[in-house]
N, C-alpha and C positions, 0 to 999 in steps of 0.2 A: 457851259460849266455845270458840273454835277455837284450837288450839295451832299456832303456826308452827314448823316444823322448822328450827332454827338450826344452822348449821355452825360458826361461830366468832364471837367478839365482841372488840372493842377498846374500852376505856373503860367508864364507869359505866353500869349497867343501871337505876339508881335515878333516873329522870328523869320529870318531868311533861311530857307532850306537848300542845302547843296545838292542833295540827291535823296531818293526814296528807295529803301531796301526792305526785304522781308527775310533775307539771309544774313544773319549777324556777321558772318565771315567777310561780307562785302562792305560793311559799314565803315565810313570814314568821318573825319571831323566835320561837324555841322550837318550831319545827315539825319533823316527821319527813319526810324525803324518801326515796322509793322509786325506785331507778334501774331503769326498765323498758327492755328492749331490744325495739324495735318494728321494723316493716318499713322505715321511713324514718329514724328517729332512734334513737340509743342513749343512754338516760338516764345512763349511766355517764360520758359526756363532759360532763354538766352538774352533776356532784357539787360541784365547786369553786364554781360559781355559786350553787347552793343553800345552801352553807355561808356564802358571802359575804352572802346575803340573810337569814341567821339560823338556818338549820337546825342543830339540835343533835344529831340522830340521822340516820344514813344507813343504809338497808337496800339491799344490793347483792349481785350475784353475784360480782363480782371487786373486790377492794380497790383504791382508787386508789394511785398512786405516792406521793403526798404525804398523810401522816396528820396532821390538824390537832389539836393539843392541845385537850382539852375537848369534842371531838366524839366521840360514840359510833358505832362502825361495827359493823354486824351483817351477816354474810354468810349467804345462803340459797341453796338449789339453784335455786329458781324464784321470781324476784321478782314476777311477775304473779300467781302463786298466793298468795304471801305477802301481797300487797296486798289480794287479795280477802278473805282471812281477817282481816286487820287492819281492813279497812273494816267488815266485819260486826261484829267485836268493838268497834270504836270507837263504833258506833252502837247497841251493846247488842243485837246480833242481832235486828233488827226483823222479819225474815221469819218468825220463830218465833211472832210474835204475831198473825198473820193467815193466811188460806188463800191461798197463792200458787200460781197455775197457770201453767205455761210452755207456750207454743205454738211448735212448731218445724216446719220443712219448707220447701220451696222457695216455694210459693204458698199464699196464704190466711191467713198469720199475722196480718196487720194486720186483716183483716175479722173473723176469729174473735175475736181479743182485744178489738177495739173493740165488736163486737156483744154479746159476753159482758158487757162493762162496762155497756152500755146496758140489757141485759136485767135484770141484777141491780140496777142503779140503779132501774129502773122497778118492780122487785119490792119496793123499799123499803129496800134495804141501802145502807150506805156502802161505796163501791167505789173501787178504784184501778186505773190503767191505765198500763202502760209500753209504748209502741208507736212505730213509725216516724213516725206522723203527729203524735202529741202525747202528753204525759204528763198524767194526771189524778189529783189527790188529792181524792177525793170530788168536789165541784163545781168545784174550782179547776184551771184549765188552765195548762200550762207547755209551752214549745216543746221539740221533740225534735230531736236532731242525729244520733243513731245508732239503728239497729234495736234493738240491745241496748247501753244506755249502759255506761260504765265502772263498776267495782264501787263506787267511792266515791259516784258519782251515784246508782246503784241504791239503795244502803243509806241515803243521805241522804233520798231520796224515801220509801222504806219506813218510815224513822223518822218522817217527817212524817205518813205514813198512820197510824202507831200513835197519834200525838198527836191526829189527827182522828177516831180511833175506827173506822177502816176495817176491815171484816171480810174482804173478798175483794179480791184483786188479780190481774189478768190481764196477762201479760207476754209479749211477743214474744221468742223466744230464737233468735238467728241463729247460723249456723255460725261466723262470726267471733267472736261473743261467747263461745261454748263453747270454741273453740280458744285464745282469749286469756284464759281462766280468769275471765271477768267474772262468771260465774254460780256460781263456787265459793263455798262458805260460805253459800249460801242454802238455806233449808228449803222445799222444794216440797211442796205438797199433792198435786200431780199434774202430768202432762205430756201434751200432745196432739201427735200427728204427723199432718201434713196430707198430704204427698206429697213426692216427690223427682224432680226433673228437672234439666236442664242449666242450671247457674248457678255462678258464683264459681270457675270452674276457672282463673281468673287468680290466685287466692289458694291454692286447694288443688291439690296435685300431680295429682290424678286424681279421677274420679267416685267411685271406691272410697274415697278418702281423705275426700272431702266427705261421703259416706254414713256413714262410720265416726265422723266427728266428731259428726254428728247422733245417732248411736246411743249415743255416750258419755254424752249427757244422760240417756237412759233407763237406762243401766247404773248411774248414780249415784243413781237414785231409791231411797228407802228402802222397806221392806215396808209402811209405813203409808200410802204414797202410791198413786195410781192412774196407769195408763198407758193412754191412749185413742188407738188408731191406726186409720188408714184401711185397712180390710180389702181394698179394691179396688186398692191400690197394692202392687206386688210387694215393696216394701221395708218395708211395714207390719210384718209379723211379724219381719223382720230386726231392726227397732228394739228389740223386746222380748225377744230371745233370751236375754239375760243379766240382765234386770231383776228386781229383787226386788218391784217394785210389783205391785199387783193389775191384771190385764190386761182391757181391754175393746176391742171393735172397733166401727167404724161403717162403713156401706157403702151404695151405691146399686145395685150390680150383683150382690152376693153376700150370703150369709147372714152376719149380724152381730148383735151385742147391740143395736145401734141401727141400724134400717134406714129408708131413705127411698125413696119412689117418686114420680116426677114424673107427675102426672095432667094438668096443663095448664101450658104454658110460653108466656107472652105478654110483650110489652114492658111491660105494667103489673104483671106479677108472676107468681108460680108457685102452682099448686094442688098441694100435696104430701100424700102419705100417710106419716105419721111413726109407726112402730110401730103401724100399723093405725088411726091417728087422722088425719082430714083437717084441713088448715090452709091458709089462703090467706096468702101472704106477699108483700111488696112488692119483693123481690129477684128477680133474673132469672138463668136459666141453670143448666146442670148443675153448674158449679163452685160456685155459691151453694147448690145443693141439698146438696153435700158440706159446705160451711161450716155450713149450718144444722143438719144432722144431728149434726155435731161439737158445736155449741153445745147442742143438745138433750141429747146424751150427757153433757156436762160438768155441765149444770144438774141432770140426774137424779142423777148420781153425788154431787153436792154437796147433794142433799136436797130440791130443789124438786119440787112435785107436777106430774104430767103436764099436767093441765088448765091450770094456771097458766103453765107453760112455753109451751104452745101459744098461749095468749092473749098473752103477752109477745112471742113470736116474730112474731105477726101485726102488731105495732106497729113492728117494726124497719125502719129506713131504710137505704139504701145509704151506705157509708162514702165520704168525700171521695176522689175519684180512683179509685174502684173501681166500674166500670160506672155512672158518674155521667152522667146524660143529661138533655137538654132538647130540646124541639121548638120551632123558630122559627116566626114568623108565616107564613112561606112553606111551612110543614110539612116542613122539613128536620130530621131527627132527628140530633143530635150526641151521641156517646158518648165520654167521657173515661175512659181506663183506664190503670192503672200497668203493664200488661203489658209487661215488659221481659225476659222469657225466652221461648224458643221455645214451651214448653208453655203458658204463660199466654196468649200471643198466639193460639195455636191454639184454646184454650178460648173466648176471647172471640169470635173470628171464627166459630167453629162455632156458638156460641150465637146470634149475630146471624143467621146463615144459616138456623138452624132456625126462627127466628121470622118472618123477612121472607118476602114472597110471591115474590121473585125478579124481579118487574117493576121493582123499584127498583135504582138503582145504589148499590153499596157502595164508598165511597171511603175508603181507609186511609192515614193519615199516620203514618209510623213511622221511628224512627232507632235507633241503638245508642250507648251511652255510651262515651266514650273512657277509656283507662287501665283497662279492664275486659276480661273474657274475650273475646278476638277470635274464638274458634271458633264462637260462637253467631251472629255477624253474617250469614253466608250462610244459616244456618238460618232466622233471623227473616225475611229477605227472601224466601226460598223459600215460607214459610208465608203471608206477607202477599200475595204475588203469586198464589199458587194459590187462595186463599180470598176474594179481593176482586175487584171489577169493575175498579177503578182503584187504583193505589198511588202515593203520593208518598214517596220516600225523602228524609229530611232529617236535620238534626242533632238529637241528644238533648242530652246534656251532653258536648261534645267533650273537656272538660278540657284536658290538655296535647297532645292529638293533633290532627292535621290533619283537619278534618271531611270534606273531600273524599275523603281516603284511607279513612276509615271507611265512607263511602257506597259507594266503589268495592269494598271488601271485602264489603259487603252485596250489591251487584249481581251478584257472582260466583255467588250462590246461586239466581238467577232462571233457570228453565228457558226454553228458546228460545221455546216456544209462549206464554209469559206476558210476554215482553219488551215487547210493544206496549202492555201495560197500565200500564207503569211510567214514571215521570218522576222526575228527581232535582232537588231544589231545596235548596241548602245552608241558606239562611236559614229557620229554623223558622216564624217569623211569616209569611213570604211563602208557605211551603208550605201553611200552614193557610188563608191567604187564597185560594190557588189552588184548594184543595179546596172551599172555600165557593163560589167562582165556578163550578166544575164542577157543583155540586149543583143539581138541579132539585127541584120539589115532590115530596115523598114519598121522596126519596133519603136515604141514611144516611151519615154521616161518622163514622169512628172515628179519634180522635187518641190514639195509644198511646205508652207508654213512660215518661211523666213523672208522670201521674196527679195526686196531691196536691201535688207540688212547686210552689213559687211562685217558682222561680228557674231560670236557665240558667247553667251554669258553662263559661266559655270562657277558656283560658289563665290559670287561677287566679283569675279574676274572676267573682263571682256577680252576675248582673243580674236584676232583677225579671222574672219570666216565669210566667204562669199560663195553661195551656192552656184551661181552662174559660172564664175571663174573656175571653181574646183571641178565641176562637172565637165566643162569644156577641156580642161587640162587632162583629166583622167581619160576621156575619150580619145584625145590625141595620142596619149602615151600607149593606149591599148592598140592603136592602129599601127604602131611601129613594128 
């Protein structure tokens, strides 16, 4: 049970609560409403609405001007943190009844969490997953809307996992989720740090602030937990400077507790040496070698045998939208990847270039999201144009921004010698079609930025859009 630090109260504290909510639209009779101040809305402005819908307890930072008789008001210093503790208590602290592992970092979170879920499931365990792509409670799948859901959703699913007898749960932990206290009140068995690069600087004031938020996750791990970090990333050891958890490292280039070496790198997979054991896996590229050694490390720390881990690793498949590829009848290879940061795009393109023979054309279709960090736009374009044969700049999810303006800001990063390689087509479907028309037998198309997403958001409207399905359909039509 977590104690919420209360500053003051008005009204009776002897009440039975039907449910806890922070969205006033969900409130019903006998519920408790927590007023959260977010970036776009302040829940304090909806207190009267929550009461009108039946809330009998209000948790807030500042008391409203009108105090309604019969309603209990509780003030706290931080309502987001209070909500996290209350959510955990409301569901009887479900994270304490399973082994919860959090994965944080800029790139690799989804892949590592998802593949750990698959590995432990194939090992015969009941497993849970909280990820960007989906939520899994043993074999049951649920849609996911955030990298790290809100604390009520997290604890509701963890409680369901308890009911289903789940033993392990693997969870993506985003910087937003940490900063907004969504992971407070959870008992972690361990944490994994993947890497740190340019991302989310529209939300965090600086790269240092972004790094420190990630670090705070490890600062809070107890001595009973483990902290597994990427020893090849300069921020790896920074993450664990103040942690009480038992520390482990994994690496491709330096000495570490868990080491991996790439022996072969092909489009059909990797031959790896993992702590002096060879294993063939179906995943591709240096970045997946890092993901796989992190997975190996977690599995070892959690008690699986080396031979069993290697056998299970060899069975793993690519995660949707993460270097997901197919080859058309005309022998054009298309790769769909979520790469939406400069570092991730560079990793994917360098992986493709390390495998291809250079006689093929590499055509990259890429955009940048609207209402997000603008400073990475020219960097993304610079990397795409430097490492591709041809590049088509297009829309990602423009959201409320002008897509032409986003593309213009990307184009500013293209060096003069690479400008002839590039073309800009605002309509994403048309951009993909143009790439398919450019492609000749044996050429490679990379469609980057949206990966697993099945929609495109323009001016607040989400329309159905699936890079994988659209590209596949266009290539089939062009072959007729």
